[in-house]
N, C-alpha and C positions, 0 to 999 in steps of 0.2 A: 517476572520479566525474563527469567532465564529459561523458562519452559519452552517458549516458542523457538528461540535460536537453537536450543538443543535438539528439538525435533527436526528442525531444518537441517542440522548437521547430520543427523541420522539418515534423513531422507537423501541427502547429497551423497553419502557413502554408498547407499544401495542403488542410486540412480545409474542407469546404463547410458541414457542419452546424454551426449557431451554438452549440448547447449543447456538442457535443463539442469545438469549438474553444476555448470558455471553459474547460472542465475541463483540456484539454491545456496551455493557457497557465498555468493555475493550478499544474499539476505541473511545468512547464518552468521557472517562475521562483519557486521556493519562497522565495527571499530577499526577495521583495517583500511577503510576507504580513505582515511586521512593520512595514512602511513606511507612514506616514500617506498618505492619499489626496491626490493633487495636484489640488486643487479647480479650478485654472485649466484644467488639461487636461480635467477632467470637463466643465466648462462649454463648452470649445471643441468637444469631441466631440459633446455634445448639441445644439449649435447647427447641426451639419451636417444637410443634407437627409436623408441616409441614414446615421445614426450607426453607428459600428462597435460594435455592441451587446456582443459579447464583451469588448471592452476597457472599455466603460462599466461593465458589471457587475463586471468584475474590480476596477475602482476602487471600486465601491460595497461590495464585500466587504471592502475594507480600511478602510472608514469606522469610526471609533470614536465613542463617545458624546460626546466633546469636539468632534469635527469634524462630527457629524451636524446640528447646528443650522444650520451654514453650507451643508452639502450638500443638505438638504431643499428649500430654496427653488429651488435650481438644478434639481433633478429634477422638481419640481412644474411648472415652466415647459416641460418637454420634451414633444415630441409623441411619444406612445407607440404610435401606429398602426402603425409599421413594426417594432415589437418582435416577434420570432418567438415563437410560442406556447410552444415548449419552453424558452424562457428566462424566461417570465413568472414562474414560481415564485421565481426569484432576486430579481426586482424586488419582488414582493410580500413576500418575506422581509425586504427592506430596510425597507419601511414597517411591517412587523410589529414589527421591533425598535426603530425610531426614530420612527415616525409619531406625530402628535399629533392634537388635535381638528380641525385643518384637513384631515386626510386621512380623516375618517370616511366621507364620501360615496364616496370612491374605494374604500375597503376594503369598503363595503356592496356596491358593484357587483361585486366579486370574490367575494362570498359565494355567488353563484349560478353561478359558473363551472363548466364541465363537467369541468375537471381537478381531481381530489380534492386534489392537492398545493396548488393555488392556493387552493381553498376552506378547507383546514385552516389555512393561514398567515393568510388574511384573517380567519377566525374568531378565531384567537389574537390578532391585532392589535387587532381591534375589542373583544374581551373585556377587553383591557388598557386601552384608551383610554376607551371608552364602552359598557359591556356592555348597558345598557338598550336600545340600538339593535338588539341581536340578537334581541329577543323576536319580532319580526316574521318572523325567518328560522328560528325553532325548528322549525316543522313540516317544511319541506323538509330541514332538517339532520337531524332525528330519523329521517326516512324515507329517508335517503340509503343507497345500496348500499355505501358505504364504511364499514367498521367504525371507522376512525380518526375520521371526521367524526361518526358517531353517538355515539361515546364522549365526544367534546368537547361535543356538544350536550347530552348527559346531565349533564355537569358544569355547563353553563350553566343547564339546567333546574332544578337544585338551588337556584338563587338564588330562584326563584318557587314551585316546587312540590317541596319536598324529598322528600316521601313517594313521589311518582311517580318521581322521579329515582332513588331508591334501589331501587325495584321494578324499573325497567328496567335498572339496572346489574347487579342479581342475575340477571336474565334473560340478560344477555350473559355473565356469568361461567359460566353453565351451558350455553352454546351448544355445539353439536357442532362448530362451525368454530373452529379454533385462533386465527385472526387476531382473531376477535371476543373471545375470552377474553383474548388478549394486550392488545388495546386497552382493554378494561374495566379490567384491572389497572393499566395506565399512568395512567388518570384516576381510579381509586379513591383515589389519593394525595390528591386535592383534596377528598374528602368526609370527614365526621366519622368518625374511627376507631371510636368507640364504637358507631356505627350499623352498621358493616360488619365488625367483628371476628369475629363468629360466622359470617358468610358466608365469611370468609377461611379459617377452620378447616374449614368444609364443603368449600371449594375444595381444601384440602390433601388431604382424604380422597378426593375424586373424581378429582383430576387425576393423570395419568400422565406428562405431559411434564416432564422435569427442568428445562428452562429456565423454564417457567411456575411450577413449584414454587419456584424460586429467586426469581423476580419477586414472587410472593405473600409469600415469606418476608421480603423487604426491607421490606414494609409492616409486618409484625409486629415486625421488629427495630427500626425507627426510632420505633415507638410502644410504649415500654416498659410492660409489663403483666404482673404475676406470674401472674395467673390464666390469661392466654393462653399463658404459657410452660408452665404445667402441662398445658393442653389440647394443646399441641404435643408434649409428652413422651408423652402418651397415644397420640396419633396415631403417633408414632415407634415405639412398642412394638408396636402392633397392625397397622401397615401391612405391605405386602408387603416381601420381602427386597430388591427392586430399588429401592424408594422410601426405605427406612429410612435409608441413609447421608445422603441429601439432607435429610431431615427432621431428623435428629440434628444436622447442621451448622447448620441454621437455629436450632435450640434453643441450640446453643453460642454463636452470635452474639447471640441474645436475651439470654442470661445475661451475656455480656460487656458488653453495653450497660447492663443492669441494675446490674452492678457499677460501671461507669464513672460512673453518676449517683447512686451510693450508695443504691440501693433494696435492695441485699442487702449483707451484711457479708462473706460467704464469698468465696473465690476463685471466679471464674466456672466454672472447670473442675470443681471439687468440687461446686458447686451444680448444674451440669448432670448430673453423675453421680448426685446425690441425687434430682433429679426423675425421672430415668430409672429409678432403683432403686425409687422409690415407685410409679411407673406399672407397673413389672414385677411388683412384689409384689401390686398390686391385680389384675392380669391373672392371676397365678398362683393367687390365691385363688378367682377365678371358675372357673378351669380345674380346680382341685382339687375345688370344690363340684360341678362337672359330672360328676365321676367317681362321686358318691354313687349316682346312679340305676343306673349300670352295675354297681356293686358289689352293690347290693340285688337286681338282677336275676340276679346270678350270672355275668355275662359275664366279669368279671375278679375277682381276689382283692383284698383290701384293700391295695393298693399305695401306699406313700408316695412312691416314686420316680416322678415325673411322666414321665420319659423311658421307663422300663420299662412304665408303664401305657399310654403312647401306643403303644408297639410291640405290646403285647397287644391293644389295641383294633383296631389295623390288621389283625392276624391274624384277629380275630373278625368283622370287618366283612364282610358279604356282602349283595348285593341280594336274595338268595334267602331270607334269614332271615324268619321271621314278623314282622309289624309290631310286636308287643309286645316282641320281642327286638331288632329293628333299632333301635327308637326310642332306648333309652338309649345304645347305641353311637354312633349318629348325633349325638345331643345332645352327647356328650362330645367327639367328633372335631370337631364344628362350632366348638367353642371352643378346643380344644387344637391342632388341626392342620387347619384348613379347606382348605389347599392339597391335602391328600391326597384330599379329596372331589371335587375339581374335575372329573375325568373321569366321575364317577358322578352329578353333579348333574342332568343332563337326565333320566335315568331316575328319580331320586329324586322329581323334581317331577311325574312322571306318576302316582306312587302316590296313590290316592284316599283318603289319610288326611291330615287337615289338620295334625296334629302333626308328621308327617314333613315336610310341605311347609314348615312354619314353621322347622324346624331347617335344612332345605336352603336356604331363602332367607336365613337368617341367615348360613350359611356363604358363600353367593354374595356377600353384601354385604361380607364381609371380603376376598374374592378380587378381585371386580370390582364396585365400588360403582355405577358407571354402569349396567351391565347389570342389577344387582339393583334399582336404582331404576326402571328401565323395567318390569321384571317386577312390582315392587310396585305400580306404578300400575295394572296390570291387576287386581290384587286389590282395591286400595283404591277403585277406580271400578266394581267389579263390581255387577251387578244383584242378586247373591246375597248376603244378609247373612252367610252362613257364610264366603264368600271374603273379604269385607271385614273380618270379625273376624280372619281369619288374617293379613291384611296389617297390621292394627293391632297384633296381638300380636308380629309380627316387628319393628315399629318400636320396641317396648319393649325389645328386646334390643340395639339399635344405638346408636351414639354419639349423644349428645343433639343436638349441632350438626348432624349429618347428618340425623337423623330429624325434628327439630322442624318444619321447613317442610312436610314431607309430612304430618305429623300435623295441622297447622293447616289445610292445604288440604283434608284429608279432613273435618275438623270443619265447615268452611264449607258443605259440601254434604250432610252426613249427616242422615238423618231417623229412623233407628232409635233408640229410646230406650235399649236395652241397650248399643248400640255407642257412643252419646254418653256413657254412664256410663263405659264402658271408656276412652274418650279422656280424659275428665275425670280418671280415676285416674292418667293419665300426666303430667298438668299440675300438678306439685307446686309449682313456684315461680310467683310472680306474673308475668304477662306485661308487657313494656314498653307504655307508652301507645300508641306508634305502631303496634306489632304488633296491639294490640287494635282500634284504629281501622280498620286495614286489614282485619282479620278480620270485624268487624261489617259493613263495607261489602260485602265479598265474599259474605257469607252472605245479604244482602238481595237479591242478584242471582240467587239460586238458589231452589229450591222452598221455600215457606213451611213452617216447622216450629216449633210452640210450644215443644217440649222443647229445641230448639237455642237459641232466643232466651232461654229461661230460663237455660240453661247460660252463654250469653254475658253475661247480666246478672250472674251469680254471679262470673264471671271479672273483669268490670269492677269490681264492688264490692270484690273482694279486692285490686285495684290502685288503688282510690280514684278511679275514672273513671266518668263518666256516659256510658252508651252512646249517648245522643241526640246527643252531640257529633260522632259520626261522620257525621251527615247534612250538617253544614255545612262539615266540613273538606274542602278541595279541591273544593268544589261547582262552582267556576268553572274547573276545570282542563280545558282543551281538548287536553291532551297525554297522555291516559290510554294505558296500554299497548295496550289493545284498538284505540284509534283509530290509534295509530302503526303497529301491526302491519298493520292494514287498509290504511294508506297505503303501506307497504312492499309489500304484496301487489299493490297497483295498479301499482307500478313493475315488478313481476315479469313482467307480461303485456304483450307488445307486440301491438298489434292493427292490422296493415296493412290498409288499405282494399281492398275487393274492387272491381275495375273491371268495369263491365258488359260482358258478352261481346258481340262484334259478331255479329249474326245475318245469315246470307246467305239467299237465297231457298230454297236446299235445306234450310237449317236450319228454316225456318218450315214447310216441308212435312213434315219429319220430326217436328216438334213436335206435329203433329196426330195422328200415329200413337201407338200405345200405347208409352210410354217403358219400361214394365215389361218389354216383350218384347225391347227392345234394350239395356237397361242391366244391367250385371253386378250393380250394387248392388241394383237393384229385384228381379232374379231371386233374389238371395241373400235379400233381405228376405222375399219371398213364400214361401220354402221353410222359414222358421223358425217356431217356436212363439211364443207371445205375449211372454214376458219376453225371449227372445233377440232379438226384433225391437227392443225398447226398448234393449237393450245395444248392438245394432248401430248404431242411430241416435245414441245418446249418444257412443259411441266415434268415430263419423264426425264428429260436431259438434266434439269436442275436437281432432281432427286437421284440421278444416276441409277435408274431402274430399267435401262434398255438392254436388249440382247441383240448382238450383231446379226444373228440369223434372221430374226424377225424383220429387222430393218432392210436387210438385203432382199428378202422375198417381197416385202411391200414395195420396195423401190422398183422391182421388175413389173409390178402391177400398176403403179401410179403413173399417170400421164400429165398431171397438172404441174406447172412450173414451180409454184410456191411450195407445194407439198414435196416435190422431188428435192428441192433445195433443202428443206427442213430434214428430210431423211438422210441426205448426203452429209449435212452438218452434224447429225446425230452420230453417224458412222465415223466422221472425222473426230468428234469429241471422244468416242471410245478409243480411237487410235492415239490421241493426245494423252489420254489418261494413262496409257501404258508407258509413256516416256518417263524416264527418271527425273525427279525434281520438277515435274510439270507445274507451271504456275499460270492460271488463266489470265491474270492481270498482266503478267510479264509478256505472255504470248500475244495478248491484245495490243499492248504497247508496241511490240516489235512489228506486228502486221500493219498497224496504222501509220507507222513511220515509213513504210515502203510506198513506192509510187503505185504499185498494183498489189494491194493486199490479197491474201488468200481468204476470200470472204466466207468460206465454210468454217475456217478456223476462227474468224471473228465472231460468227454466229455461235459456234460452240462455246467460246469463252464468255460471251454475253449471257448465254443460258446458265452458266455456272455461277454467275455473280449472286451473292446473298443480298438481302435488303441493306444490311449495314455496309457491305462492300460497294453496292450501287450508290448509296448516299455519299460515300467518301469519294467515289469516282465521278460524281455529278459535275464538279467544277471543270474537270478536264473534258468531260463529254460536252459541256456547254460550249467550249472553245472549238470543238470539232464541227465541221459541216456535216453532221450526221444525217440530215434530211436529204443529202445528195448521194447517199449510199444506194446500192442496188435495191430495187423494189422488193425483191424476195427477202431481203434482210430486215425490212421495216418491222414486221411482227416481233422479231427478236429485239430490235432497238427500242420499240415502244414498250415492250415488257420491262426492259431495263429502266426506262424513264418512269414507268409506273412504280417500280420499287424505290426510286429515289424520293418519291412524294414531294418533289420540288416544283412549286408553281412557276418557276422561271422558264420551264419548257412549254408553257401554255400556248404561246403564239405559234410555235412550230407545230405542235400537235394539232392545234385548231385548223391549220391549213390542210392537214392530212384528212380531215373529215370529208373533204370533197374530192379525194383521190379517185381515180377511175377503177381501181381494183377493190372489190368488196372486202377482201381479207384485210386490207390496210384500213378501210373505213371501220370495220369491226374493232380492230386493234386500237385505233385512235379513239373510238368511243369509250372503251374500257379504260384506256390510259388517261384521258382527260377527266373521267369520273374520279380517278384516283388522285390526281394532282390538283385539279381545280374545277369541281363540279359546277360552279357558278357560270363558267364559260360555256358549259355544254347545254344549259337549259334552253337558250334561244334556238339552238340548232336541232333540238330533239324532234319537233313536229315534222321537219323536212326529212329527217333520218327515219322516222317511223313510216313515212310514206315511200321509202326507198324501194326500188324495183327488186332489189335482191332480198329474198325472204330472211336470210340470216342477218343481214344488216338491220332489217326492220325488227326482227326478234330481239337482237342485241339492244337496239334503242328502246324497245318496250321494257325489257328487263331493267335497264338503267333508269328509265323513267320511274318504274315501281320502286327501285332502290332509293332514288332521290326523294320520292314521296314518303317512304318509310323513314328516311332520315329526318325529313322536315316535320312529319306528323307522327310522333311516337305512339299515339293512342292506336292500338292494334286494330280494333274492329272497324273504325272509320277508315283506316288505311286500307285494310283488306277489301272493304266494299268498294272504295274509290278505285283501287287498282284493278279489281275485277271488272268494274264497270268500264274503266278506260280501255282495258284490253279488249273487252267485248265490242266497244264502240269502234275501235281501230280495225278489228276484224270485219265488222259489218261494212265499214267503209270500203273494204277491198272487194266486196261482193258486187256482182253486176246489179243493175237497176231492177231487173226482173226478180232476182232473188230477194232483194231488199223489200220490194213491194209484197212479195209472197209472205215474208216473215212478218211484215207489219200487219197484214190481214189476219194471220194466225194469232198474233199477240192481241189484236182487238177482239177477236172472237173469244179467246180464253179469258180476257179481262171482263167481257160482258157476262159470260157464264159464271165467272167468279163472283161478280156483284149480285147476280140474281140468286145465287145459292146461299147467301149469308142472311143473318138476322140483324135487324137494327139494334143499336145499343139500348134502346128503350122505346116506348110508345107514349102517346099523349095522355093515356088514362092511367097508367100504372107507374110504379117506381122504376127507375132506370137500373138495370143490372150492371154489375161491374164490367168495365171495358176489358176486352181481350187484346192480345198482342196484335199489332198491325200486320195485316196480310194473312192471319191464321184464324179460322172459324171452327167452332166445335161441331161435332156431328149432330147434336140436338138442334143446333141453330138451323141446319139445313131443312129439318122437318117442318119448322114453323115459319119459313121465310115468306113474308107477305108479298103480294104483287105490287103493292104501293110503296116499295122500299125507297124509291127516289123522292117520293113526296115527303117522307120523313126527314131526309137530309136537307131538303130545300125549305123547310119551315122557317119562317122569318124569326129573327132573334128578338127577344123581349127582355127588358131589365129585370134582374132577379132570377132569370131562368138558368138552370144548370144543364149543360149539354156538352157533347163532344164536338170539337171542331178539328178540322185537318186542312192542311194546305202547304204552300211553299213559303219558306222563311225569307223575308225581304231584308230585315235588319235584326241584329242580335245585340241588344244594349246590355248594360250592366245589370239592370233590374227589370227588363221586359223584353218581349219578342214582338216583332211586327210580322204578321202572317197574312198572306193573300189566300183567302178561302174561296175555292171555286164553287162550293155548294151554296154559300151565302152571298156570293158575288160582291164581296166587300173586303176591306182591309180590317183585320182584327188585331188590336193591341192587347197582348197577354202579359199582364203584370205578374211578377213573382218575387220571392225574397231569397233566391238561391244563388245570388251573385252571377258572375258571367258564366253562362252555360257553354259547354264545349260543342257548339253547333255552328255550322257554316251557312253562309248565304246560299239560297236555292236548295237547301236540304229540306226533306219532308218533315213535317211536324204534325202530331195529333195528340190531343189531350183533353181532359175534362175541365171545364172552366165555368165560372159564374159570370153571367152577363151583367156589367155594371151600367153601361149606357149605350144608347144607339143614336148616332147622329149622322143621318144621311148614309153616305158610303163608308163611314168609319164606325167600328164597334170597339168598345173598350171592355175588358174583362179581367178577371183574376184567376190564376191557375189554382185549382183546388188540390190540396195535399193528399192525394190518394195514392197508395203504394203501387197499385196496378197501373197508374198513369204512365203511358208509354210515349216517349218522345222520339 
């Protein structure tokens, strides 16, 4: 037992790093932890010119509340200049625990320290001693890069602006960064439970990290509430199998606490089982009701056994079913067993039937709530009312605590009367006053709509609130979420100053020549069409790869308005970068606050935004009327919107698809593809036929990208994309050229057929089939003149032959093929499951004819390796 402490002591004596030396001493002398501090020794050490700081801080760690009053004056007199930075948190921790009003100035000085650990301890100490002094530090604390500092600042903000504090806390709870969610939960403890309890239930639904689920559960456990226990039971029943044990354990501890404080009379175990049974019964009722449509449609019989009904539905389910048959099966499985649908959801969401999409999104919300929420935002923010209606109907099927924030956010920006009525039908219970105030303020920042304001007045009246109160609540708040996020964006971008290049005599001579002939960038620029030039400049500005001489020379040669503006903005960006302490976000804010901004500076600042900075600046950008900016600035603005990846901009970007400038149309196509590709699909045919070749090419490129995203199997995608691009190019040719190409294709096809050999003849055994469209050289020598007669031979039962044709239907166990040679429909049975083939796709294969009945032939696909489909 003595060996390890002795080795630690030896290591501590040799250690040169003060912090490590302190911790090694702490471990080497554990018996000193309970001994009171020797204040005389402390005073003696601090009076030395270079104090032994590890020993000093070791003594301070032993200070108790009784000895602190004597120790504080001794430490205050000490000279702290020689204290190593890595030991400063220990000293700040001492003042955090025991400091008083005399230490306020010292703690304030540490609130701006670069070390987050120091800042956190100083804030904690100041909030204990004199919290009002922290108000001046709120902005830098709220915009800190440290999640721990921001969460503490939100807790302090609640003292003056509770609504804004709760809003920012909820934003942290929904962050993609786990440290932010963890920090938000740690300080949610200090906020009113009634205001955050529904957000905690929503957190349980969305979160997948077990440790954070337990952390959120602690807040629910120590704040006994029977209604919240019922909500947790519902989540436990409907959540995934991985999360269910954690949620059930939280429920058990909730009920134990309820029993301990006599809020329930039953034993907590039996009450837990009762809540789970009630939640399960409600879920089973919904599942049983979902079977009614499938039974009416004849997909299954009237099964009372839910397990057997589920098995039958799984057997019946197929992506190849007609929509009217697929819908009831999908609706039932989405409620009964959504996990079964997980591999099929991407293809289900491609089906252009909104009822199918509603069921698929509802299933996705049960499997992966976070992904479902991101997908739902694309629907709820769509420029198309039909897609927004789909999103609203999906919300009606989801858990109230999960769906309510999304529904209210949609309400604040909705302008369609019918959709507002649909939203109102889902708001059955009166909304809390604070929620209504926030909703009214948010709606006034969006497009004016009389129907929406009338709805808000009705909601306010049902809750006994005057909507005019929202104008004065928090009117003096300088810490709005938009302001804070913009401040965080400012810290995301570092702007190193650009040193002027030293020019030699040779450089001055070269500058007089045409830079475009000598510069790779200039040569590349001059070889590109209009919009591609803009993209090249904006990308180079974001990477800071431009040279002023190139830009100046190109500006002399350029005559187009948009390209000249981009070049001027790039030159302005170089000039701004030479300024001391240049901040793109700060410069952007200053310009947009002017009546007439310097638009080249605005463009230069937008080009410098990183994706993270753009996402943080998105709320502020939404409040600006950015679509009214000069046309030449639109490519820069749309590039920034693309970086945000926020579907909330969908409607504004969609309107720009019909702009009269082709550069803006190109930028809008790429932007909408990044933020909400579903809104772009309906507009693509028109954009592909655009008169401007660059717009058409951009639309074709995006079409191919969407097809690649929707159909991950590479070969089929490549063929389809190539065929689509060829078809669009043929459409653009004149009628004479189209006719000439058609004649050439017919002649080549005829020669192709006459040059091949049949797969077999009537008298001999059939050779192995070769790949479609390719014939061996030996086949050309023996090609009979009666080739067409072979393919048109009538089918007979028992015959083995190759058939080819167009796929009409693709079932789970068979294909329906229209054969032009046999002039009949051929049913091809197989045991390969659902084949990855689409309607109207070509099929050829070797089959055995089973039966021939008039115009319908039934056959079985033969298991030949060379069989080609």
